[in-house]
C-alpha positions in Angstrom: -4.6 -14.4 10.8 -6.9 -17.1 9.3 -10.6 -16.6 9.1 -13.0 -19.2 10.5 -15.0 -21.0 8.0 -18.0 -21.0 10.1 -18.0 -17.4 11.0 -17.2 -14.6 8.3 -14.9 -17.1 6.1 -17.1 -17.4 3.1 -18.1 -13.7 3.4 -14.5 -12.6 3.6 -13.5 -14.7 0.5 -16.5 -13.3 -1.5 -15.7 -9.6 -0.6 -12.0 -9.9 -1.0 -12.2 -11.4 -4.1 -14.4 -8.7 -5.6 -11.8 -6.0 -4.1 -8.8 -7.9 -5.2 -9.9 -8.2 -8.9 -11.2 -4.7 -9.0 -7.8 -3.4 -7.6 -5.8 -5.7 -10.0 -7.7 -4.1 -13.0 -7.1 -0.7 -11.8 -3.6 -1.2 -11.3 -3.2 -3.1 -14.4 -4.5 -0.2 -16.3 -2.0 2.2 -14.6 1.0 0.0 -15.4 -0.2 -0.5 -19.0 -0.7 3.2 -19.7 2.8 4.1 -18.1 4.4 1.2 -20.0 2.9 2.4 -23.4 4.3 6.0 -22.6 7.5 4.3 -21.8 7.8 2.6 -25.2 6.7 5.8 -27.0 8.9 8.1 -25.2 11.8 5.7 -24.4 12.0 7.5 -20.9 10.0 7.9 -17.8 9.9 10.7 -15.4 10.1 10.3 -11.7 6.4 10.4 -11.1 5.9 7.7 -13.7 8.5 5.6 -12.2 6.8 5.8 -8.8 3.4 5.1 -10.2 5.0 2.1 -12.2 6.4 0.5 -9.0 3.4 1.4 -7.1 1.1 -0.3 -9.6 3.2 -3.3 -10.0 3.4 -3.9 -6.2 -0.2 -3.4 -5.5 -1.2 -5.8 -8.4 1.0 -8.6 -6.9 0.0 -7.8 -3.3 -3.7 -8.2 -4.3 -2.9 -11.5 -6.2 -1.0 -12.9 -3.1 -3.6 -11.6 -0.6 -6.4 -13.2 -2.5 -4.5 -16.5 -2.6 -3.9 -16.4 1.0 -7.4 -15.8 2.1 -8.6 -18.2 -0.5 -6.3 -20.9 0.8 -6.9 -20.2 4.5 -10.7 -20.8 4.1 -11.2 -23.2 1.3 -7.9 -25.3 1.8 -6.6 -24.4 5.3 -4.5 -27.5 5.6 -2.5 -26.7 2.6 -1.0 -23.9 4.6 0.6 -26.3 7.0 2.9 -27.8 4.4 6.2 -26.7 5.5 7.4 -24.1 2.7 3.9 -22.9 1.7 2.8 -20.8 4.7 6.4 -19.3 5.1 6.7 -18.4 1.5 3.1 -17.0 1.2 3.3 -14.8 4.4 6.8 -13.6 3.5 5.9 -12.6 0.0 2.6 -11.0 1.4 4.6 -9.0 3.9 7.3 -7.8 1.4 4.6 -6.7 -1.0 2.6 -4.9 1.6 5.4 -3.1 3.3 7.0 -2.0 -0.2 3.4 -0.9 -1.2 3.1 1.2 2.0 6.6 2.7 1.5 6.3 3.5 -2.2 3.0 5.2 -1.3 4.8 7.5 1.2 7.6 8.0 -1.5 4.8 9.4 -3.8 3.7 11.9 -1.2 7.2 12.9 -0.5 7.9 13.4 -4.3 4.7 15.6 -4.6 5.6 17.6 -1.8 8.9 18.3 -3.0 7.9 18.7 -6.6 4.7 21.0 -6.2 5.7 22.6 -2.8 7.0 26.2 -2.9 9.4 27.0 -0.1 12.3 29.1 -0.1 14.5 27.0 2.4 17.8 26.3 0.8 17.6 22.6 1.7 14.1 22.4 0.2 15.4 24.0 -3.0 18.3 21.5 -3.1 15.8 18.7 -2.8 13.6 20.1 -5.6 16.6 20.3 -7.9 17.9 16.8 -7.1 14.4 15.0 -6.7 14.9 13.1 -10.2 18.1 11.6 -8.8 16.8 11.0 -5.4 13.6 9.0 -6.6 15.5 5.9 -7.7 17.4 5.7 -4.3 14.1 6.2 -2.5 12.6 3.3 -4.5 15.7 1.1 -3.8 15.7 2.0 0.0 12.0 0.9 0.2 12.7 -2.3 -1.6 15.6 -3.0 0.8 13.6 -2.2 3.9 10.7 -4.5 2.7 13.1 -7.3 2.0 14.3 -7.1 5.6 10.8 -7.2 6.9 10.1 -10.1 4.6 13.1 -12.1 6.0 11.7 -11.3 9.6 8.2 -12.3 8.7 9.7 -15.6 7.3 11.8 -16.1 10.4 8.8 -15.5 12.6 6.6 -17.9 10.8 9.3 -20.6 10.9 9.7 -20.3 14.6 6.0 -20.6 15.3 5.5 -24.0 17.2 3.6 -26.6 15.2 0.9 -28.8 16.5 3.2 -31.8 16.8 6.2 -30.0 18.2 7.3 -31.8 21.4 9.1 -28.9 22.9 5.7 -27.3 24.0 5.0 -30.2 26.1 5.0 -29.8 30.0 8.2 -28.6 31.3 9.4 -26.7 28.3 5.9 -25.0 27.6 6.6 -22.0 29.5 10.3 -21.4 28.4 9.3 -21.9 24.8 6.2 -19.5 25.1 8.4 -16.7 26.6 11.1 -17.1 23.9 8.3 -17.1 21.3 6.7 -13.9 22.8 10.1 -12.2 22.8 10.7 -13.1 19.2 7.3 -12.0 18.1 7.6 -8.8 20.2 10.9 -7.9 18.2 9.4 -8.8 14.9 6.1 -6.7 15.5 8.2 -3.8 17.1 10.4 -3.4 13.9 7.3 -3.9 11.5 5.1 -1.2 13.4 8.3 1.1 13.6 8.7 0.8 9.7 4.9 1.7 9.4 5.2 4.4 11.7 8.2 6.0 9.9 6.4 5.9 6.6 3.3 7.1 8.2 5.2 10.2 9.8 6.9 11.0 6.3 3.3 10.9 4.7 1.9 13.2 7.4 4.8 15.8 7.3 4.8 15.7 3.4 1.0 16.2 3.2 0.8 19.0 5.8 3.7 20.9 4.1 2.0 20.4 0.6 -1.4 21.5 2.1 0.3 24.4 3.6 2.0 25.5 0.3 -1.0 25.1 -1.9 -3.0 27.1 0.5 -0.6 30.0 0.6 -0.4 29.8 -3.1 -4.4 30.0 -3.4 -4.4 32.8 -1.0 -1.9 34.8 -2.9 -3.8 34.3 -6.2 -6.9 35.5 -4.6 -5.2 38.7 -3.1 -3.9 39.4 -6.7 -7.5 38.9 -8.0 -6.1 36.3 -10.5 -8.6 33.4 -11.2 -7.5 31.0 -13.9 -6.8 27.2 -14.5 -4.1 27.2 -12.2 -6.5 27.9 -9.3 -8.7 24.9 -10.3 -5.6 22.8 -10.7 -4.3 23.6 -7.2 -7.8 23.1 -5.5 -8.0 19.7 -7.2 -4.3 18.8 -5.9 -5.6 19.7 -2.4 -8.5 17.5 -2.5 -6.5 14.6 -3.8 -4.0 15.1 -1.0 -6.6 15.3 1.7 -8.4 12.1 0.4 -5.1 10.4 0.3 -4.1 11.5 3.8 -7.4 10.3 5.2 -7.2 6.9 3.4 -3.4 6.5 4.3 -4.4 7.2 8.0 -7.1 4.6 8.1 -4.8 2.0 6.4 -2.1 2.8 8.8 -4.5 2.0 11.9 -5.5 -1.2 10.1 -2.0 -2.4 9.7 -1.4 -1.6 13.3 -4.6 -3.6 14.2 -3.3 -6.6 12.4 0.0 -6.6 14.5 -2.1 -6.1 17.7 -4.8 -8.8 16.9 -2.8 -11.2 14.8 -1.9 -13.4 18.0 -5.7 -13.3 19.1 -8.7 -15.1 17.5 -10.7 -11.7 16.8 -12.4 -12.8 13.7 -14.9 -9.9 13.7 -12.4 -7.3 14.1 -9.9 -8.9 11.7 -12.8 -9.4 9.1 -13.3 -5.6 8.8 -9.7 -4.9 8.9 -8.9 -7.2 5.9 -11.8 -5.8 4.1 -10.3 -2.2 4.2 -6.7 -3.5 3.5 -7.9 -5.2 0.3 -10.0 -2.2 -0.7 -7.1 0.4 -0.1 -4.9 -0.4 -3.1 -7.7 -0.4 -5.6 -9.5 2.9 -4.1 -6.2 5.0 -3.8 -5.1 4.1 -7.3 -8.4 5.0 -8.8 -8.0 8.5 -6.9 -4.3 8.6 -8.5 -5.9 8.0 -11.9 -8.5 10.9 -11.6 -5.7 13.1 -10.3 -3.4 12.5 -13.1 -4.5 14.0 -16.4 -3.0 11.5 -18.6 -4.4 8.6 -16.9 -7.9 10.2 -16.5 -8.1 11.0 -20.2 -7.1 7.5 -21.1 -9.6 6.0 -18.7 -12.4 8.1 -20.0 -11.5 7.2 -23.6 -11.6 3.6 -23.0 -14.8 3.5 -20.7 -17.2 4.3 -23.9 -15.6 1.6 -25.9 -16.0 -0.9 -23.3 -19.9 0.3 -22.6 -20.5 -0.4 -26.3 -19.0 -3.7 -26.5 -21.0 -4.8 -23.4 -24.1 -3.3 -25.0 -23.5 -5.0 -28.2 -23.3 -8.4 -26.3 
């Protein structure tokens, strides 16, 4: 999954650097606001816990992704040092998968917390959601750890350039074994991405249906207040998240498909979006959260004044 220096390499590093630092700043802001609220209140609600984990995972994901793209272009031979490539790729896979799962947990949380259904199981989940969230985060971390170990093992088994087992008689036998191992790894990774994606789709559709029904009931009762605007804003936020999450899922599947091929043009656009998603989605989360939005809008004028004074 390395970019070729002569084609798209320098451009990829420049674009991913801008996206990575912008995304790191946005997620640092989210983590800082939540940590300050944690210090003041001495506790965190379920939504803040998910946002805290999501912000931390996205910050470190962008760091590792930028380091990997930088090394693969500027110092490509450093990745051939035995532990370097395995560690970087395994940490990258862990953070990427954990980020994907926590995003799905956030959507499931919004569906259960905001959705209004009379189903007994749904009511039970709504009552127990604060106890379920830590287990969802723990499960996401364990699943990401399994995929991380699998990614490390896959990179470890990749044949090196000086590997004598790939010569002549053993070449086809080793190739078949390698293809089988890669298929198993890619199948489990794709299965995990698909399960998270299905959870997001189901949660988003249920939430949109619940909000649409609530909006219709309010219009029928001829009531128009601030609650109507809040629900419309929530619907727009969920729709934008669903669209971005769908594109991100397609890009992740494309990385699995094209990772064994030298498709630099396709992988360039895929990596550009994958680096942009954590920052862009976190920005949507800021403007859909009243506390984060208010804090950001109060900081921006101060930053603008300091820049103008310089």
